[in-house]
SEZA-437951 format. One record per atom (N, C-alpha, C): atom name; y, z, x; residue number from 1. Coordinates in pm, whole numbers, plus 32768, in hexadecimal, padded with zeros to 4 digits. Atoms other than C-alpha are relative to their C-alpha. Example, Ala and Ser with C-alpha at 12.3 -4.5 7.8 and 13.67 -1.06 7.14 Angstrom:
REM residues 2
   at      v      w      u     i
    N   7F89   8000   8059     1
   CA   7E3E   830C   84CE     1
    C   8078   8000   805A     1
    N   7F89   7FFA   7FAE     2
   CA   7F96   82CA   8557     2
    C   806D   8049   7FB3     2
This chain:
REM residues 138
   at      v      w      u     i
    N   7F9D   7FF3   8028     1
   CA   8005   7FED   8013     1
    C   8094   8031   8061     1
    N   7F77   8004   7FB2     2
   CA   8143   7FA0   806E     2
    C   8090   80A7   7FFA     2
    N   7FA3   7F6D   803F     3
   CA   8282   80A8   8089     3
    C   8079   7FE2   7FFE     3
    N   7FA9   8021   8092     4
   CA   835F   80BB   7F9B     4
    C   80AC   7FF1   8020     4
    N   7F61   800F   7FCC     5
   CA   84EB   803B   8015     5
    C   800F   807A   7FB3     5
    N   7FAE   7FBF   7FDA     6
   CA   85D4   8128   805B     6
    C   807E   8008   7FF1     6
    N   7F6C   8025   8013     7
   CA   8724   815D   7FAE     7
    C   803C   80A4   8031     7
    N   7FA7   7FA1   800D     8
   CA   8821   8251   8015     8
    C   8075   802F   7FEF     8
    N   7F39   801B   803C     9
   CA   897B   82B7   7F6E     9
    C   8040   804A   8059     9
    N   7FDA   7F6A   7F8B    10
   CA   8A34   8377   807A    10
    C   80B1   7FFF   7FB3    10
    N   7F2C   8015   8006    11
   CA   8BC8   83C0   8064    11
    C   8005   80B8   8035    11
    N   7FE0   7F9B   7FA6    12
   CA   8C7F   8528   80D7    12
    C   7F6D   805B   7FC3    12
    N   8034   7F9F   8081    13
   CA   8BFE   8616   7FB9    13
    C   7F80   801D   7FD7    13
    N   807A   7FE7   8039    14
   CA   8B00   85AC   7F35    14
    C   7FE5   8095   7F7D    14
    N   7FFA   7FD4   807F    15
   CA   8B4B   861C   7DEB    15
    C   8012   7FE5   7F81    15
    N   8002   807D   8089    16
   CA   8B82   8522   7CDB    16
    C   7FCB   7F61   801D    16
    N   803A   8073   8012    17
   CA   8B77   83CF   7D08    17
    C   7F9E   7FC1   8048    17
    N   8074   8027   7FFA    18
   CA   8A79   83CA   7DE8    18
    C   7F5D   8053   7FED    18
    N   8070   7F71   803E    19
   CA   89AA   84DF   7D29    19
    C   7FC3   7F78   7F8A    19
    N   7FF4   8062   807F    20
   CA   89D0   83CA   7C05    20
    C   7FB9   7F7F   802B    20
    N   8073   8074   7FFA    21
   CA   896E   829F   7CB3    21
    C   7F65   801D   8034    21
    N   8097   7FD7   7FF3    22
   CA   880B   8355   7D23    22
    C   7FA1   803B   7FC9    22
    N   800B   7FFC   8072    23
   CA   87D6   83D3   7BF8    23
    C   7FE9   7FAD   7FA7    23
    N   8089   8095   8030    24
   CA   87C6   8286   7B3D    24
    C   7FDE   7FD2   8087    24
    N   8048   8032   7FC3    25
   CA   875A   81D6   7C4F    25
    C   7F33   8025   7FEE    25
    N   8062   7FEC   8038    26
   CA   8617   82AD   7C04    26
    C   7FE1   7FF9   7F4E    26
    N   7FEE   8047   8093    27
   CA   864C   8276   7AAE    27
    C   7FA4   7F8C   7FEA    27
    N   8022   80B6   8005    28
   CA   8634   80DD   7AE1    28
    C   7FC7   7FD2   8034    28
    N   8038   8039   7FBD    29
   CA   8587   80D2   7BBD    29
    C   7FB3   804C   8064    29
    N   8018   7F9E   7F8C    30
   CA   850E   8221   7C6B    30
    C   7F36   7FC9   803D    30
    N   806C   8054   8001    31
   CA   8365   8166   7C28    31
    C   7FFC   7F86   8071    31
    N   802E   8041   7F9B    32
   CA   83A2   8084   7D30    32
    C   8071   800A   8089    32
    N   7FB0   7FFD   7FBC    33
   CA   84C7   80D4   7DFB    33
    C   8000   80E3   8047    33
    N   7FBB   7F64   7FF1    34
   CA   8519   8243   7EAC    34
    C   809A   7FF9   8037    34
    N   7F3F   8008   8004    35
   CA   86AD   8270   7E5D    35
    C   8010   80AF   805A    35
    N   7FD8   7F8F   7FE5    36
   CA   8746   83B5   7F1A    36
    C   80A3   7FE5   7FED    36
    N   7F57   7FFF   7FF2    37
   CA   88AA   841D   7F44    37
    C   8017   8083   8026    37
    N   8019   7FAB   7F75    38
   CA   8926   84E1   8084    38
    C   80C2   8014   8004    38
    N   7FA9   7FEC   7FF0    39
   CA   8A88   8550   80EF    39
    C   8026   804A   80B0    39
    N   7FE9   7F9A   7F3D    40
   CA   8B2C   8603   8230    40
    C   8040   807E   7FDA    40
    N   7FDA   7FA3   8027    41
   CA   8BA8   86FF   8197    41
    C   7F90   803B   7F56    41
    N   8020   7FF7   8084    42
   CA   8AEC   87F3   8082    42
    C   8099   8030   7F7A    42
    N   7F93   7FD5   80AC    43
   CA   8B86   889E   7F45    43
    C   7F99   802E   7F9C    43
    N   8068   7F8B   804A    44
   CA   8AE8   89CD   7E7F    44
    C   7FC3   7F9C   7F75    44
    N   807A   8014   8084    45
   CA   8A78   88ED   7D18    45
    C   8055   7F80   8016    45
    N   7FC3   80BA   8048    46
   CA   8ACA   8770   7CD3    46
    C   807F   8019   7F8A    46
    N   7F84   7FD0   80A3    47
   CA   8BDA   8722   7BFB    47
    C   7F80   7FFA   7F7B    47
    N   8073   7FC6   808F    48
   CA   8BA2   87CE   7AAE    48
    C   8017   7F86   7F68    48
    N   7FF1   8078   8041    49
   CA   8C5D   8683   79E3    49
    C   7F81   7F93   8004    49
    N   8069   807D   7FC4    50
   CA   8B52   8573   7AAF    50
    C   7F9F   8070   7F71    50
    N   805C   7FCC   8036    51
   CA   8A6C   8677   7A3C    51
    C   7FD4   8002   7F4C    51
    N   7FF6   7FBA   80C0    52
   CA   8AD0   86D3   78B1    52
    C   7FD2   7F49   7FDD    52
    N   8010   8064   8031    53
   CA   8AD9   8526   78A2    53
    C   7F98   7FA4   802C    53
    N   808C   800F   7FE1    54
   CA   89AC   84D4   794C    54
    C   7FDE   7FE5   7F86    54
    N   8045   7FC9   8062    55
   CA   88EF   856B   7866    55
    C   802E   7FEC   7F64    55
    N   7FA9   8031   8097    56
   CA   89D9   851E   773B    56
    C   7FD4   7F62   7FCE    56
    N   8010   80AB   8020    57
   CA   89A5   838C   777E    57
    C   7F9A   7FC9   8022    57
    N   8082   8048   8023    58
   CA   8851   8367   77F3    58
    C   7FC7   8097   802F    58
    N   8064   7F5B   8060    59
   CA   87A6   84D7   77AB    59
    C   7FC6   8006   80BB    59
    N   804E   7FB9   7F78    60
   CA   8778   8527   7930    60
    C   8054   8033   8026    60
    N   7FD6   7FAE   7FFA    61
   CA   8797   865F   79C4    61
    C   8017   805B   8074    61
    N   7FC8   8004   7F6C    62
   CA   8854   867D   7B1D    62
    C   7FD2   80A4   8018    62
    N   8001   7F9B   7FDB    63
   CA   882F   87D8   7B20    63
    C   7F61   8015   8018    63
    N   8061   8014   7FAF    64
   CA   86DE   87BE   7B1A    64
    C   7F99   8008   8099    64
    N   804C   8034   7F89    65
   CA   869B   8741   7C45    65
    C   8048   7FCC   806F    65
    N   7FAE   8005   7F95    66
   CA   87BD   86ED   7CE7    66
    C   8052   803B   8055    66
    N   7FA5   7F64   7FBA    67
   CA   8867   87AE   7DF1    67
    C   8044   7F9F   8081    67
    N   7F88   809B   7FBE    68
   CA   8975   873B   7EE7    68
    C   7FAD   8008   8091    68
    N   8068   7FF5   7F6F    69
   CA   88B6   86D9   8063    69
    C   805C   7FD4   8027    69
    N   7FC9   8012   7FC8    70
   CA   893C   867A   8199    70
    C   7FBE   7F73   801D    70
    N   8037   809E   7F7E    71
   CA   88ED   8514   826E    71
    C   7F8B   8036   803B    71
    N   805E   7FDA   8003    72
   CA   8816   85B9   8308    72
    C   7FA9   803A   800C    72
    N   806E   7FA1   801B    73
   CA   873E   863A   8260    73
    C   7F9B   7F98   7FC7    73
    N   8036   8069   8000    74
   CA   86DD   84AC   821A    74
    C   7F81   7FC9   8014    74
    N   8061   808B   7FD9    75
   CA   85D6   83CC   8252    75
    C   8053   7F5F   8028    75
    N   7FD7   805B   7FB4    76
   CA   85FB   82CE   832A    76
    C   800C   7F8C   7F69    76
    N   8031   8054   8073    77
   CA   8657   819F   81D9    77
    C   8068   7FBF   804D    77
    N   8018   8076   7FE3    78
   CA   8672   8035   81C3    78
    C   8092   7FB1   7FF6    78
    N   7F69   7FF0   8047    79
   CA   87D1   803D   80EA    79
    C   8035   8056   801C    79
    N   7F97   7F8B   8028    80
   CA   8917   80FC   812B    80
    C   8050   7FEE   7FBB    80
    N   7F69   7FF9   806E    81
   CA   8A32   811F   803B    81
    C   8043   8040   7FCC    81
    N   7FAC   7F61   801B    82
   CA   8B33   81E9   8018    82
    C   807F   7FA4   7FDE    82
    N   7FBA   7FAE   809A    83
   CA   8BEC   8232   7EE6    83
    C   80A9   7F9D   8016    83
    N   7F69   804D   801B    84
   CA   8D58   81C0   7F74    84
    C   8034   80B8   8028    84
    N   7FEB   7F78   7FE8    85
   CA   8DCF   82CF   8028    85
    C   806A   8062   8009    85
    N   7FB2   7FF7   7FF1    86
   CA   8F32   829F   8060    86
    C   804C   8075   80C3    86
    N   7FC4   7FE5   7F72    87
   CA   8F2F   832D   81A7    87
    C   7F78   7FEF   808C    87
    N   8066   8019   7F7D    88
   CA   8E2F   8333   8307    88
    C   7F6E   8008   7F59    88
    N   808E   802A   804A    89
   CA   8CC6   82D2   821F    89
    C   7FAA   8061   8053    89
    N   8077   7FAB   7F75    90
   CA   8BA4   8399   82CF    90
    C   7F9E   7F5F   8029    90
    N   804E   805B   7FCB    91
   CA   8ADA   82D9   8398    91
    C   7F4F   8017   7FF7    91
    N   80DD   7FED   7FE5    92
   CA   8925   829F   8378    92
    C   7FEB   7F9C   7FF0    92
    N   8054   8083   8006    93
   CA   883D   81C7   83F3    93
    C   7FEE   7FC8   7F9B    93
    N   801D   800B   8042    94
   CA   87CC   80EC   8356    94
    C   7F9F   7F84   8032    94
    N   807E   8094   7FC7    95
   CA   86AC   7FAC   8349    95
    C   804B   7FA8   800C    95
    N   8017   8061   8000    96
   CA   872B   7EB5   8292    96
    C   807D   7FC9   7F9E    96
    N   7F6F   7FF6   801A    97
   CA   8895   7EB0   820B    97
    C   8023   8096   7FDD    97
    N   7FC8   7F97   801D    98
   CA   89AD   7F73   81C8    98
    C   8079   7FC0   7FAC    98
    N   7F8C   8008   805E    99
   CA   8ABC   7F58   80AA    99
    C   805F   8087   7FE5    99
    N   7FBE   7FF4   7FED   100
   CA   8BEA   7FD7   8055   100
    C   802D   7FEF   7F7F   100
    N   7FE6   8000   80B1   101
   CA   8C21   8012   7EC1   101
    C   807E   7FE3   7FF7   101
    N   7F96   7FA4   8031   102
   CA   8D86   80A1   7ED6   102
    C   8025   8011   7F62   102
    N   7FD3   8014   809B   103
   CA   8D70   8129   7D7F   103
    C   803B   80BA   7FFA   103
    N   7FC4   7FB9   7FF6   104
   CA   8E79   8216   7D6C   104
    C   7FDF   80BF   7FB7   104
    N   802C   7F65   8000   105
   CA   8E4F   83EC   7D44   105
    C   802D   7FE7   7F1B   105
    N   7FC4   7FBF   80B8   106
   CA   8E62   8412   7BB2   106
    C   8015   80A6   7FE1   106
    N   7FAB   7F50   7FBF   107
   CA   8E63   8584   7C43   107
    C   8080   8027   7FC7   107
    N   7F84   7FC4   806C   108
   CA   8F5E   863B   7B3D   108
    C   801C   7FA3   7FB8   108
    N   7FC5   806A   805D   109
   CA   8FCB   851C   7A62   109
    C   7F5B   8012   7FA3   109
    N   804A   8022   80C9   110
   CA   8F52   84D9   78DB   110
    C   7F8D   7FC2   8027   110
    N   80AD   802D   8003   111
   CA   8E00   849C   7880   111
    C   8021   7F5A   8000   111
    N   7FF4   80B7   801E   112
   CA   8E8A   832F   782B   112
    C   7FE9   7FCB   8099   112
    N   8036   8032   7F84   113
   CA   8E95   8306   79B1   113
    C   7F6B   7FF4   8019   113
    N   808F   7FF6   7FF2   114
   CA   8D38   83B2   79FA   114
    C   7FC8   7F81   7FAD   114
    N   803B   805D   8079   115
   CA   8CB2   82B5   78FF   115
    C   8047   7F8B   8022   115
    N   8032   808B   7FBE   116
   CA   8D37   8191   79BD   116
    C   8013   8011   8069   116
    N   805B   7FDF   7F58   117
   CA   8CCC   8225   7B32   117
    C   7F64   7FE3   7FC5   117
    N   805D   800C   802E   118
   CA   8B9D   8260   7A73   118
    C   7FB6   7F3E   7FB3   118
    N   8024   80AF   8031   119
   CA   8B77   80BE   79DC   119
    C   8007   7FF0   8063   119
    N   7FDF   8027   7FDD   120
   CA   8BFB   8065   7AE0   120
    C   7F93   7FE5   8082   120
    N   8089   7FD4   7F88   121
   CA   8ADF   8105   7BD3   121
    C   7F92   7FA3   7FB7   121
    N   8050   8027   8049   122
   CA   8A14   80AD   7AC6   122
    C   7FA3   7F7C   803A   122
    N   7FDE   80AD   7FEF   123
   CA   8A7F   7F19   7AEA   123
    C   7F7E   8001   80AB   123
    N   801D   8056   7F44   124
   CA   8A41   7F0A   7C7A   124
    C   7F57   8021   8057   124
    N   80B7   7FB2   7FCA   125
   CA   88E0   7FE9   7C94   125
    C   7FAE   7F74   7FD1   125
    N   804C   8069   800A   126
   CA   8864   7EBE   7BA5   126
    C   8009   7F6B   8030   126
    N   8006   80CA   7FB5   127
   CA   88B7   7DAE   7C84   127
    C   7FAE   8028   80A8   127
    N   8035   7FD6   7F98   128
   CA   8860   7E70   7D79   128
    C   7F60   7FF3   8009   128
    N   8095   800D   7FF4   129
   CA   86FC   7E9B   7CFC   129
    C   7FD7   7F64   8020   129
    N   8041   8079   8027   130
   CA   86E6   7D4C   7CA6   130
    C   7FEE   7FB1   806D   130
    N   7FE7   8040   7F6E   131
   CA   875E   7CC9   7E10   131
    C   7F66   804F   805E   131
    N   8068   7FBF   7FCC   132
   CA   863A   7DE2   7E84   132
    C   7F71   7F82   7FF1   132
    N   807E   805A   8060   133
   CA   8536   7D2D   7DA9   133
    C   7FEC   7FAD   802E   133
    N   7FEE   8093   7FF2   134
   CA   85AB   7BD2   7E18   134
    C   7FA3   8031   809C   134
    N   8017   7FD3   7F57   135
   CA   8569   7C5C   7FA8   135
    C   7F71   801C   7FFF   135
    N   807D   7FED   8008   136
   CA   83FB   7CBF   7F18   136
    C   7FE3   7F9F   7FD1   136
    N   807C   8084   8043   137
   CA   8394   7B97   7E7C   137
    C   7FDF   7FC2   807A   137
    N   7FCD   80A8   7FAC   138
   CA   8405   7A83   7FDF   138
    C   7F76   803D   8049   138
C-alpha cells in the first residue's frame, strides 16, 4: 500500500485558518490524504469563533481533536500551504509543492467575515484535493 499524501497548513499561531483547513481537509478527503496544521507559536486554545462556526456549518467538533501544534511536531509533508501570515511565514520542509493561500485572518471580526474565510478555505481546499488526485492518477 502506498503512503498517503501529507498536507500541512501553517501559520504563526495555529489557532484559526490553519485549524479550519485541517478540519475541512479531514472531512473532505481524510480517507486518502493526511492533513496537519501547525504554527511557530502555541496558543492556549484554538479560536472559539472558528470552533463554533465550523460546528454549525460543517458539523465538525474541533475541540474534540484540534489543539495548537508547532511545526517541529509535524512529519515530513508533501505539500505545505501557508495561510497568509502578513508577517514572515514559518518555514517547513516539503517534498512536492508549497503554496501561499494569502487568506486574511478573521480573528476579532464578524461571523460574516468568518464565514467568508471558511468558504474561501473550502474552495481552495477542494481545488488542492483535485490537484492531488490528478497527481496520484498519473
